[in-house]
One Martini backbone bead per residue (centre of mass of N, CA, C, O) as a GRO file, in nm:
protein
   89
    1MET     BB    1 -24.674   2.503 -10.466
    2GLY     BB    2 -24.562   2.640 -10.194
    3SER     BB    3 -24.378   2.863 -10.015
    4ASP     BB    4 -24.259   2.659  -9.813
    5THR     BB    5 -24.128   2.474 -10.024
    6VAL     BB    6 -23.945   2.682 -10.159
    7ILE     BB    7 -23.790   2.760  -9.904
    8TYR     BB    8 -23.684   2.479  -9.840
    9LEU     BB    9 -23.530   2.429 -10.105
   10GLY     BB   10 -23.348   2.680 -10.086
   11ARG     BB   11 -23.218   2.618  -9.813
   12GLU     BB   12 -23.096   2.341  -9.891
   13ALA     BB   13 -22.925   2.449 -10.126
   14VAL     BB   14 -22.751   2.650  -9.966
   15ILE     BB   15 -22.636   2.449  -9.762
   16THR     BB   16 -22.501   2.265  -9.971
   17ILE     BB   17 -22.318   2.477 -10.099
   18LEU     BB   18 -22.166   2.555  -9.839
   19LEU     BB   19 -22.055   2.272  -9.772
   20VAL     BB   20 -21.899   2.225 -10.044
   21ALA     BB   21 -21.734   2.512 -10.059
   22SER     BB   22 -21.579   2.557  -9.784
   23PRO     BB   23 -21.309   2.400  -9.818
   24ILE     BB   24 -21.209   2.554 -10.067
   25LEU     BB   25 -21.234   2.847  -9.962
   26GLY     BB   26 -21.069   2.812  -9.701
   27SER     BB   27 -20.800   2.727  -9.828
   28SER     BB   28 -20.769   2.973 -10.013
   29LEU     BB   29 -20.769   3.182  -9.785
   30LEU     BB   30 -20.531   3.073  -9.619
   31ILE     BB   31 -20.319   3.083  -9.844
   32GLY     BB   32 -20.351   3.386  -9.907
   33LEU     BB   33 -20.265   3.487  -9.624
   34ILE     BB   34 -19.985   3.360  -9.619
   35ILE     BB   35 -19.878   3.495  -9.878
   36SER     BB   36 -19.928   3.789  -9.788
   37PHE     BB   37 -19.744   3.778  -9.542
   38PHE     BB   38 -19.489   3.706  -9.700
   39GLN     BB   39 -19.494   3.959  -9.887
   40ALA     BB   40 -19.484   4.172  -9.656
   41THR     BB   41 -19.211   4.075  -9.522
   42THR     BB   42 -19.035   4.068  -9.814
   43HIS     BB   43 -19.132   4.267 -10.048
   44LEU     BB   44 -19.284   4.063 -10.242
   45GLN     BB   45 -19.473   4.173 -10.545
   46GLU     BB   46 -19.597   3.904 -10.674
   47GLN     BB   47 -19.890   3.810 -10.834
   48THR     BB   48 -19.827   3.498 -10.921
   49LEU     BB   49 -19.763   3.361 -10.637
   50THR     BB   50 -20.069   3.271 -10.553
   51PHE     BB   51 -20.170   3.057 -10.765
   52VAL     BB   52 -20.015   2.789 -10.721
   53PRO     BB   53 -20.086   2.732 -10.419
   54LYS     BB   54 -20.394   2.740 -10.461
   55ILE     BB   55 -20.417   2.510 -10.664
   56ILE     BB   56 -20.288   2.295 -10.488
   57GLY     BB   57 -20.480   2.326 -10.243
   58VAL     BB   58 -20.743   2.260 -10.395
   59LEU     BB   59 -20.660   1.979 -10.492
   60VAL     BB   60 -20.617   1.859 -10.211
   61VAL     BB   61 -20.906   1.909 -10.108
   62VAL     BB   62 -21.051   1.743 -10.326
   63VAL     BB   63 -20.916   1.478 -10.254
   64LEU     BB   64 -20.999   1.470  -9.949
   65PHE     BB   65 -21.326   1.589  -9.992
   66GLY     BB   66 -21.473   1.462 -10.244
   67SER     BB   67 -21.651   1.233 -10.126
   68TRP     BB   68 -21.809   1.415  -9.932
   69MET     BB   69 -21.927   1.608 -10.145
   70ILE     BB   70 -22.079   1.393 -10.304
   71ASN     BB   71 -22.256   1.293 -10.068
   72VAL     BB   72 -22.403   1.560 -10.019
   73MET     BB   73 -22.523   1.589 -10.306
   74LEU     BB   74 -22.667   1.310 -10.315
   75SER     BB   75 -22.854   1.356 -10.072
   76TYR     BB   76 -23.003   1.597 -10.191
   77ILE     BB   77 -23.101   1.464 -10.454
   78SER     BB   78 -23.247   1.221 -10.327
   79ASN     BB   79 -23.441   1.392 -10.157
   80LEU     BB   80 -23.569   1.534 -10.400
   81PHE     BB   81 -23.672   1.272 -10.552
   82ILE     BB   82 -23.833   1.138 -10.321
   83ASN     BB   83 -24.009   1.428 -10.275
   84LEU     BB   84 -24.150   1.507 -10.548
   85ASN     BB   85 -24.453   1.448 -10.498
   86SER     BB   86 -24.486   1.655 -10.258
   87PHE     BB   87 -24.409   1.909 -10.429
   88ILE     BB   88 -24.631   1.890 -10.655
   89LYS     BB   89 -24.928   1.746 -10.612
   0.00000   0.00000   0.00000
Protein backbone atom coordinates (compact mmCIF):
# COMPACT_ATOMS: atom_id res chain seq x y z
CA MET A 1 0.00 0.00 0.00
CA GLY A 2 1.51 3.27 -1.11
CA SER A 3 1.45 6.62 0.57
CA ASP A 4 -1.17 7.90 -1.88
CA THR A 5 -3.57 5.18 -0.77
CA VAL A 6 -2.99 5.94 2.91
CA ILE A 7 -3.55 9.65 2.32
CA TYR A 8 -6.73 8.90 0.34
CA LEU A 9 -8.10 6.64 3.09
CA GLY A 10 -7.25 9.17 5.78
CA ARG A 11 -8.84 12.03 3.85
CA GLU A 12 -12.03 10.06 3.23
CA ALA A 13 -12.19 9.06 6.91
CA VAL A 14 -11.80 12.66 8.08
CA ILE A 15 -14.42 13.90 5.61
CA THR A 16 -16.84 11.21 6.78
CA ILE A 17 -16.24 12.06 10.44
CA LEU A 18 -16.80 15.76 9.78
CA LEU A 19 -19.99 15.08 7.84
CA VAL A 20 -21.42 12.83 10.53
CA ALA A 21 -20.41 14.99 13.50
CA SER A 22 -21.25 18.42 12.09
CA PRO A 23 -25.04 18.38 12.69
CA ILE A 24 -24.58 17.32 16.31
CA LEU A 25 -21.75 19.76 17.00
CA GLY A 26 -23.51 22.59 15.18
CA SER A 27 -26.74 22.19 17.12
CA SER A 28 -24.86 21.94 20.40
CA LEU A 29 -22.90 25.09 19.56
CA LEU A 30 -26.01 27.01 18.55
CA ILE A 31 -27.91 25.98 21.68
CA GLY A 32 -24.91 26.86 23.84
CA LEU A 33 -24.69 30.32 22.28
CA ILE A 34 -28.40 30.94 22.80
CA ILE A 35 -28.22 29.81 26.44
CA SER A 36 -25.09 31.93 27.03
CA PHE A 37 -26.81 34.98 25.57
CA PHE A 38 -29.82 34.32 27.79
CA GLN A 39 -27.60 33.95 30.86
CA ALA A 40 -25.71 37.14 30.04
CA THR A 41 -28.87 39.19 29.61
CA THR A 42 -30.60 37.89 32.74
CA HIS A 43 -27.47 37.63 34.95
CA LEU A 44 -28.51 34.07 35.73
CA GLN A 45 -25.22 32.20 36.05
CA GLU A 46 -26.38 28.64 36.67
CA GLN A 47 -23.85 26.19 35.19
CA THR A 48 -26.27 23.29 34.90
CA LEU A 49 -28.73 25.32 32.81
CA THR A 50 -26.90 24.51 29.56
CA PHE A 51 -26.85 20.73 29.88
CA VAL A 52 -30.54 19.86 29.57
CA PRO A 53 -31.25 21.97 26.44
CA LYS A 54 -28.07 20.66 24.78
CA ILE A 55 -29.00 17.06 25.51
CA ILE A 56 -32.52 17.59 24.16
CA GLY A 57 -31.15 19.39 21.09
CA VAL A 58 -28.64 16.64 20.36
CA LEU A 59 -31.34 13.97 20.70
CA VAL A 60 -33.59 15.88 18.30
CA VAL A 61 -30.75 16.21 15.79
CA VAL A 62 -29.94 12.50 16.05
CA VAL A 63 -33.59 11.64 15.44
CA LEU A 64 -33.81 14.02 12.47
CA PHE A 65 -30.43 13.29 10.86
CA GLY A 66 -29.78 9.76 12.17
CA SER A 67 -30.69 7.93 9.00
CA TRP A 68 -28.58 10.32 6.91
CA MET A 69 -25.61 9.83 9.27
CA ILE A 70 -25.93 6.06 9.03
CA ASN A 71 -26.12 6.25 5.22
CA VAL A 72 -22.94 8.37 5.08
CA MET A 73 -21.08 5.91 7.33
CA LEU A 74 -22.39 2.90 5.41
CA SER A 75 -21.34 4.37 2.07
CA TYR A 76 -17.82 4.98 3.42
CA ILE A 77 -17.58 1.46 4.83
CA SER A 78 -18.99 -0.17 1.70
CA ASN A 79 -16.55 1.84 -0.46
CA LEU A 80 -13.75 0.68 1.83
CA PHE A 81 -14.74 -2.99 1.58
CA ILE A 82 -15.42 -2.88 -2.16
CA ASN A 83 -11.98 -1.44 -2.87
CA LEU A 84 -10.15 -3.56 -0.29
CA ASN A 85 -8.37 -5.63 -2.94
CA SER A 86 -6.97 -2.53 -4.63
CA PHE A 87 -5.75 -1.17 -1.28
CA ILE A 88 -3.91 -4.36 -0.33
CA LYS A 89 -2.58 -5.42 -3.76
